[in-house]
TIKOL-555783 format. One line per 5 residues: for each residue y, z, x of C-alpha. Coordinates in steps of 0.1 Angstrom, whole numbers. Example, Ala and Ser with C-alpha at 12.3 -4.5 7.8 and 13.67 -1.06 7.14 Angstrom:
# residues 2
-45/78/123 | -11/71/137;
END
This chain:
# residues 251
54/192/-297 | 59/210/-264 | 38/234/-243 | 40/252/-210 | 20/235/-182;
9/251/-150 | 21/231/-120 | 14/237/-83 | 39/219/-61 | 39/217/-24;
71/231/-8 | 78/229/29 | 88/206/57 | 74/193/90 | 70/228/103;
46/238/74 | 47/249/38 | 26/260/9 | 18/254/-28 | 41/272/-52;
32/279/-88 | 55/270/-118 | 52/272/-155 | 72/244/-170 | 78/229/-204;
62/196/-212 | 72/174/-241 | 54/146/-259 | 55/113/-241 | 66/126/-207;
53/116/-172 | 48/138/-142 | 82/127/-127 | 99/141/-159 | 84/175/-151;
94/174/-115 | 130/166/-126 | 128/195/-150 | 117/218/-122 | 147/206/-102;
170/213/-131 | 157/248/-141 | 137/265/-113 | 138/247/-80 | 171/230/-75;
164/222/-38 | 130/205/-45 | 130/172/-26 | 114/141/-43 | 119/104/-37;
124/82/-68 | 145/53/-81 | 136/31/-110 | 112/54/-131 | 96/22/-143;
67/17/-118 | 85/-11/-99 | 102/4/-69 | 73/23/-54 | 95/52/-44;
79/82/-62 | 45/80/-45 | 27/113/-42 | -7/129/-47 | -16/144/-81;
-47/165/-81 | -56/149/-48 | -53/113/-60 | -25/90/-47 | -4/80/-77;
31/71/-88 | 48/101/-104 | 66/79/-129 | 34/62/-141 | 12/92/-145;
14/104/-181 | 11/141/-189 | -12/131/-217 | -37/123/-189 | -42/161/-186;
-51/189/-211 | -28/218/-217 | -52/240/-198 | -52/219/-167 | -34/229/-135;
-16/200/-121 | -12/200/-83 | 15/177/-68 | 15/172/-30 | 31/147/-6;
12/116/7 | -12/129/32 | -13/100/57 | 24/103/66 | 45/130/82;
63/154/57 | 101/154/58 | 105/180/30 | 86/189/-1 | 73/157/-17;
92/133/6 | 73/118/35 | 83/96/65 | 68/62/57 | 85/44/86;
51/35/100 | 49/9/73 | 82/-8/81 | 71/-9/118 | 40/-28/108;
60/-51/85 | 82/-61/114 | 51/-69/136 | 40/-97/113 | 56/-131/121;
73/-147/92 | 62/-179/74 | 58/-207/99 | 63/-241/81 | 56/-275/97;
82/-287/121 | 106/-313/108 | 101/-304/72 | 132/-291/55 | 129/-261/32;
137/-281/1 | 109/-305/9 | 80/-280/9 | 52/-292/-15 | 20/-274/-25;
-6/-275/-52 | -3/-251/-82 | -37/-237/-73 | -24/-226/-39 | 6/-210/-56;
-16/-190/-80 | -40/-179/-52 | -13/-159/-34 | 9/-150/-63 | -12/-119/-70;
-2/-104/-37 | 35/-109/-45 | 32/-82/-72 | 31/-55/-44 | 58/-29/-49;
52/-13/-15 | 45/21/-29 | 22/25/2 | -5/42/-19 | -31/18/-4;
-19/27/31 | -21/64/23 | -56/63/9 | -71/41/36 | -92/64/57;
-86/44/88 | -49/55/86 | -54/87/67 | -81/104/89 | -74/89/123;
-39/92/136 | -47/73/168 | -56/42/148 | -20/37/136 | -10/18/168;
-37/-9/163 | -42/-10/125 | -17/-26/101 | -33/-11/70 | -44/-29/37;
-8/-37/26 | 0/-57/57 | -34/-72/62 | -29/-85/27 | 4/-100/38;
-13/-118/67 | -40/-130/43 | -13/-143/19 | 3/-163/48 | -30/-175/60;
-38/-189/25 | -5/-208/24 | -12/-245/30 | 21/-250/49 | 18/-221/72;
8/-233/107 | 4/-200/125 | -31/-188/135 | -32/-158/112 | -70/-153/115;
-69/-145/152 | -38/-125/147 | -54/-103/120 | -84/-95/141 | -69/-92/176;
-35/-77/168 | -36/-60/135 | -71/-44/134 | -88/-62/106 | -121/-52/121;
-114/-15/114 | -115/-22/76 | -150/-15/62 | -141/-26/27 | -146/6/8;
-121/-7/-18 | -102/26/-19 | -70/6/-15 | -78/-15/-45 | -86/16/-66;
-52/32/-62 | -30/1/-65 | -7/5/-95 | -3/-32/-98 | -41/-37/-100;
-41/-61/-71 | -76/-69/-59 | -67/-62/-23 | -102/-60/-10 | -119/-88/-29;
-91/-113/-29 | -74/-107/5 | -94/-86/30 | -129/-99/24 | -118/-136/25;
-99/-128/57 | -129/-112/72 | -151/-142/62 | -127/-166/80 | -128/-144/111;
-166/-145/111 | -167/-183/104 | -144/-189/133 | -163/-167/157 | -199/-174/148;
-202/-206/128 | -213/-233/154 | -198/-261/134 | -164/-244/132 | -166/-236/169;
-174/-272/177 | -146/-285/156 | -121/-262/173 | -133/-275/207 | -129/-311/196;
-94/-305/183 | -85/-287/216 | -96/-317/236 | -77/-341/214 | -45/-321/220;
-48/-322/258;
END
């Protein structure tokens, strides 16, 4: 059973643009990306949209649907009624290239700023050993498909352009937390997260967790534990004393 849906799609580039109205056929079982492809094929051949797998695993087709950051390929048309107007716009936190395609290079810059896994010296890669509980603790974070929906919805990035230089965003703070939880990683990730990547800017509103298509508990399982370790290190007198003792032993 098909029907004609009312779509409003943002068209434009870095210089500006506007929402354009379309009436487009919708068939049973389709997702929003199917409709965008039909628009390209029938009414707007030059409509720009980024996509790849159409299976919710590549993270390419991120956009905002009725103001909510979502994956086009994972948003079913059955979510809406036939009377609904469906508005599709580009991610708001990043510069528009054209139509629904944004420049997300900010995220790759932040990724390069995070030092890689730092194993103990003298231990060969094949000799790494860790408990299963430690594997499971960080395995959740490995589900990230880097769709950057969490980065887009984070108000620290979204509403304050001048924060981008000093704030890595939830996706990469989660990466730091994952490395910090690794029992073989020897780098001081706690100090790095606070001093270099802006962990203190995060006020744990959980908006990043709410939009994650992989249902990763970014706030509860990564950001809050990281903040707790920062506070322990800075204000817990026993932790402070222990760090002073270790420092004297290493002199």
